N, C-alpha and C positions, 0 to 999 in steps of 0.2 A: 850496343846492348848484347850481353851474353845470351845466346840462344838457350831457352830453358826447357825445351822438349825432352832433352836427355834425362833431366832430373824428375820429370813428372811421374814415372813409374815408382820412384822412391816415395814421392809424396802420396801417391794413391795407396801404397802399401801401409804407410803410416796412418792414413785416414781410416783404413780398415781396422787398425789396431785401436785408434782413438776415435770412435764414431761421434758425430755431432759437431765437428769443428766447422765454424763459420768464419773463414779468414777475413780479417780487416787489417790491412797493412797500414801501420801508423806513420809511414814516412815515404812519400813519393813526390815527384816533381813534374811540372809541366813548364815548357819554355824552349827557346831555340837561340838565345843570345848569350848563353853562359860562356865566359872566356875559356873554360876548360875543353870546349869542343863537343860536349855531350848535348843532346836535345831529346825532347820527348813531346809527342802530341797526345791529345785525348784518345785518338784512335789506337795508337800504340799501347798506351797504358791500359785501356779497356780490354784490348786483345790479350795482354799478359794477365790481367785479372780474370778474364774468361777461362784461362788455363787452370786456375785454382778455384773457380766459382766464388770469387771474393770481391771485396770492396776495399776502398783505400781513402786515407787522409791525403790531401794533395795541396801543394803550395808552389809558388814560382821558384824556378831556378834563379841563380844569380842574374841580376838585370842591371847592366851598367848605366842605364838611363833612369833608374829609380823604379819604385814599385807600384804607384797607383794604377798605371795602365796594365802592368803585369797582374796585379790583384784582380782587376776587372776581367781580364782574360780568363783567369782561373775560375772566378765566380761564374762566368758565362759557360765555360766548358763543363763545369760540374753540374750546372743546371740542365745541360743537354745530355747528361750521362745516366738518366733514369735511376737516380738514387745510388749509383755505384761509387760516387766520389763525394767526399766531405771537404769543402774548401776551407783552407786556412789562409789568412792574409799575412804576407811577409812585411816586416817593419824594419825601417832603418832609423835608429834613435837620433840621427843627425837631421832628420826631416819630419818633424812634427808627428811622431808615431802615435800618440794617443788619438789625435784627430783622425788619422788614417784608419786606426783600429775601429773607432766608432762608425766611420763611414762604411767600412766593409761589413761590420756586424749588421747594420741596417739593411744591407744588400744580401745578407744570407750567409756570411762567413760563420764557421763553426768553431774557430779557434785562431791562434796567433802563432807566427813562426819568427824566430830570431836566429841570426847567424853572426856571432861575434867575430869569426875569422873573416868572412867576406866583407862585412861592413865596418870592421875595425873599431870595436867597442868592448867594454866590459859590462857585466850585469849590474854594477853599481852606477851606471850612467844616470845622471839626474833626470833625463827625459823618460827613463823607464819607470819612474815612480808612479806616474799617472797610469801607465800601461798596466803595471801590476795591480794597482788599486782597482782598475776597471775589470781585470781578470778575476780579482777576488770578489767583487760585487756580482759579476755575471756568472761565476763558477766556470770559467773558461779554461780549457787546456791550452798551454803555451809550450810549444816545442822549441828547444834551443840546441843548436849545434854544440856538442861537448866531446868532439873527437880530436883528430890531429890538427896541428897548425895553430893552436891557441895556448896561452898560459892557463894555469888552473883557474877554474871559475866556481868551484864547489862551495867555498865559504859564502860567496854572494848568493849562490843558489839556495843554500840552506837558510840564510838570513831572510831571503825573499819568501820562502815557504813559511817560515815562522811568523812573519809579519802579515802574510796574506793567506790564511788557511783555506779560503774558498778557491784560490787559484790551484790548478793542477799543472805543475811544472814537470815537463818531460825532458830529460837529458838524453839527447840522441847519441847513437854510436856507443851504447853500453856505458855512457858516462866515463869513458876511458881516461879523460883528462884528470879525473879525481877518484877513480874507482878504488885506488889503494886504501882510502879511508872513508869515502862517503857512504859506503855500504852500511857502516855503523849508524850514521845519521838517518839512513832510510828507515831504520826500525822505529824511530821516534817522529818521523815526518811522513804520515801516510799520504800527503799530497805531493810527494816527490816520486816521480816515475822515471823509468829508463826504457829506451827502445833498443832492439836487438840488431840494428842496422850496422853490423860490424862483422869481420870475418875471422879474427884470430880466435881459435878454439879456447885457449887459456883464458882470455878475457870473458868470453861468453859463459864458460863454465864457472868462473868466479862470480859472475853476475847471477846465474841461476842458483848457485850454492848459497850465496850470502845475502841476497835481497829477497824479501817476501814476494812470492809469485804474483800476488795481486798488483804489484808495482812494476811488473815487467810487461812490455808490449812488443809483439812481433812487428818487425819492420824490415824492409828490403833496401831502401834508398834508391829505388828505381828512378831513372834508367841505369844507374850504375850497376845494379844487380837486379834480376827479375824477382817479382813477388814469389814465384814458385821456389826459387833458391832460398829466399829469406824464410819462407814458411817451413821448408824441409829442414833446414839446419836448426831453426828454433825448436821444432818438435824433437829432433834427434837429441839436442843438448838437454832439453827439458826432461825427456824420458831417461836419458843416461844418468842425470842427477837425481832421479827418483820422484819427479812431480807426479801427482795423481792425475787421472784423466780430466776431472773437472777443473783442476788448476791449469792443465795444458789448454783446455778450451778457453779459459779466461785469458791466458797469454796470447793465444792465436787470434783473438778478436773480441771475445766477450767483454773484457774490460774496456777496450778502446771504444766499443759501441756505447757503453755507459758514459764515457767521458764526453764524446761528441754530442750526446743527448743531454748533457749537464745533469745527469742523474746521480744518485748515490752510488759510489763505486762498490764493486764486489769485494768481499773480504774472503781471501783465499788461504789464510793461514800463515804461519811463520816461514822464514827461510828454511830450506831443507837441509842445509849443512853440506859438509865436504866429503862425507863418507863414500859417496858413489863416484867421486872423481877417479877415473881409471889410472892405474899405475903399472900397467903391463910393460916390462922392460923391452920386449921385442917390438911392440907397437910404438913405444916411445922412440926407438931408433928410426922407424919409418917416419914418424911425425916430424922428427928433427930434420931429416933430410928434405922432406917436403916443404917445411917452412923455409929452409935455406934456398930452395929452388924458387919459392914464391917471391922472396926478397930480390933475387936476381931478376926474375921476370917482370916484376913491377918497375924495375929500372930499365927494362927493354933489353936485357941481356939474354943470351942463350944459356940454358940451364941443363944441357944434355948430360954433362958429367955428374951433376948433383942428382938428377933424376935417375941416372944409372945406378947410383948408390942406393937410392930409395927402392929401386926394383930388386937389387940384391938383398936389401933388408927385408923385402917381402917374401923371400924364399924360405919360409918357415917350415915347409913340408905340407903336403896336401891333407894329411891327417891331423895337423896341429889345430888347437882351438882357435888360433888367430887366422886360420886359412880363409874363411869366408870374407872377412874384411880385407885381407891382403889381395884376394882375387879381384875384388871390386876396385881396389886402389890400382892394381896393375892395369885393369881395363881403362881407368881414367887416364893413366899415364900414356897408354897407347893412343887413346883418343886425342890427347894433347899433341902427340907427335905428328898427327895428321892435320893439325890446325894450321891455318894461314890467315893473312889479313882478309882474304875473300870468304873464308868459312867462319871466322870468328867475328861477329858483327859488333866490334868494339871500336868506336870511331878513333879515339886517340891512339896513334901509332906508337906512342912511347911505351906501351905495354907489349910484352911478348904474347903472341896469339895463344889462346887456350889457357891463360893463367888461372882462370876461375875453375877449370877442371882440377887443377892442382890444389886450389883452395878447398874445393869440395873433398878431395882425397885426404887433406889434412884433417878436415872435420870428421871423416869416417874413422881415421886412426884414433881419434879421441872419443868416439861413441861406439865402442865395439859391442856393447850389450844390447844395442837397438837393432831391430830386424832390418834386413835389406832384401830387395828383389834378387833373384839369382844372377850371378855374374856370368858373362859369356863363357862358353866351354873352353875357349882357347886360353883363358886366364889360369895358367898353371903355376902353382907356387912351390912345386917340388924343387929340392936342391939340385943344382946342375952337377953333372959328372965330368970327370977329366976328359979332355978332348973337345968339349964344346967351346964355341967361340966366346971370348970374353967381351965384356962391355967396353 
């Protein structure tokens, strides 16, 4: 788990700007048997939520032995969390999902979770017909993985929303599997939602620009990233794209709270459009080098040369309008250079330590109009002079 304390000053500054935010993270997990090596206990999740004074929707991580016992665990852990956690039951369409959904709802589940990649199915699976009918009847939120590792699922998602208007279908990870077109359908299907549990700035800004804000839910994907990171980046992208404060409050938790309560959703107006997407050529250079570095680091490679280019691209001059953002990016690059497997609490060793600091830096390069806490004084973005050592 990426340590989140470094990003908390950013979040506090944003909460001063947008008062009244009550975070409700729409996408978190509990479990310790996932084949990918990650794990999360109730104590860990509640501690991370304490950092943001927030609550969360929670469901099991991948469970090779099936989900009834894992669902029972999540229900029990949520009941012991004093109202901080809203349990969803995870369903495998190959194993009587409608019966498992009804059983868990009777025990207190607040919604359903589907993962087409992990369980190997598509949304037109015959066993899901009864699940969607139940969700329609009970006005349930159904969160579905819609990120990497799957073919497109948007047509089936839109069809299900049309046939079951009472169901609230949430496409996780900004719906990137189909975002190229499904944003148009979102205008006509108010029961189609998207969560923000994704990291690529261009995807998140497309989501905030093109989808009505009432259909966007802040999410972190904890334990893969902490709720503080998810909340901070969601607020930054929302403000950069021009969302009003009441819309930001809806995205950060107001709408999710309505969904888990099976209440009428908030209506927060139309999509804001693309006018506020930043197009600064100097920051675009920084952003491009940072994305290249992230790609290398997610593959476990050393990205020192690429990050050196990002540092050079940040040397815009201390009086330049881009200087505040570039100073903070330099500070993050410096923090990443001090990371190690011991300091970066990210269990899978396949990632280069500190990669999420560079992910955060890429987000900053695309949100230059949003306020930041002061950068460390040593973060100097003046151009270097002849005679200084090169990178």
